[in-house]
C-alpha positions in Angstrom: -45.0 -16.8 88.3 -47.8 -14.4 88.4 -49.5 -14.3 85.0 -50.9 -10.6 85.4 -47.1 -9.3 85.5 -46.2 -11.1 82.3 -46.4 -9.4 78.9 -46.5 -12.6 76.8 -48.2 -15.8 77.4 -46.1 -18.7 78.9 -47.6 -21.4 76.6 -49.4 -21.1 73.3 -51.4 -23.9 72.0 -52.1 -24.1 68.2 -54.9 -26.6 67.3 -57.6 -27.3 64.7 -61.3 -26.4 65.5 -63.7 -29.3 65.8 -66.2 -28.1 63.4 -64.4 -26.2 60.5 -61.1 -27.4 61.1 -59.7 -23.7 61.0 -56.5 -23.1 63.0 -57.1 -21.8 66.6 -54.7 -20.4 69.2 -55.1 -20.5 72.9 -52.7 -18.9 75.5 -52.4 -20.4 78.9 -50.2 -19.2 81.8 -48.7 -22.3 83.5 -45.0 -23.0 84.4 -44.9 -26.5 83.0 -46.2 -28.1 80.0 -48.1 -30.9 81.7 -49.8 -28.3 83.9 -50.8 -26.3 80.6 -52.0 -29.2 78.7 -54.3 -30.0 81.9 -55.7 -26.6 81.5 -56.2 -26.9 77.8 -58.0 -30.3 78.4 -60.4 -28.9 80.8 -61.4 -25.5 79.1 -64.7 -25.5 77.4 -63.7 -24.1 74.1 -60.8 -26.6 73.8 -62.2 -29.9 75.2 -64.4 -32.5 73.9 -62.6 -33.4 70.5 -59.3 -34.9 69.5 -56.8 -32.8 67.4 -53.2 -32.4 66.7 -51.6 -29.8 68.9 -48.6 -27.5 68.7 -47.4 -26.0 72.1 -44.9 -23.3 72.2 -43.1 -21.8 75.3 -43.3 -18.3 75.2 -41.1 -17.0 78.2 -37.4 -17.4 78.2 -35.8 -19.8 75.8 -38.7 -21.0 73.5 -39.5 -24.7 73.2 -41.8 -26.2 70.8 -43.6 -29.6 71.3 -46.2 -31.3 69.1 -48.9 -34.0 69.8 -50.7 -36.0 67.6 -53.7 -35.8 69.7 -54.6 -34.4 73.1 -53.5 -37.6 75.0 -50.3 -38.5 73.1 -46.7 -38.2 74.3 -45.3 -34.8 73.6 -42.3 -34.5 71.1 -39.7 -31.9 71.2 -39.5 -30.0 67.8 -37.3 -27.2 68.7 -35.5 -25.9 71.8 -34.6 -22.4 70.7 
């Protein structure tokens, strides 16, 4: 999949910021959840702290997963 040709992000990650606790959103263009989570864990603005995460697939049939922390097992919440 070529991210430059998509109109919507493939995965959206919602998480709480480390200092203020405010809700944050980051979009990641990866095919699989595990790959998107790896990118999320290595980006400077989203790494270095533990937070609950909600991952939403934004292409095709929507899937929603939650994590209690960045190294937790994903739990399926909704599959469209």
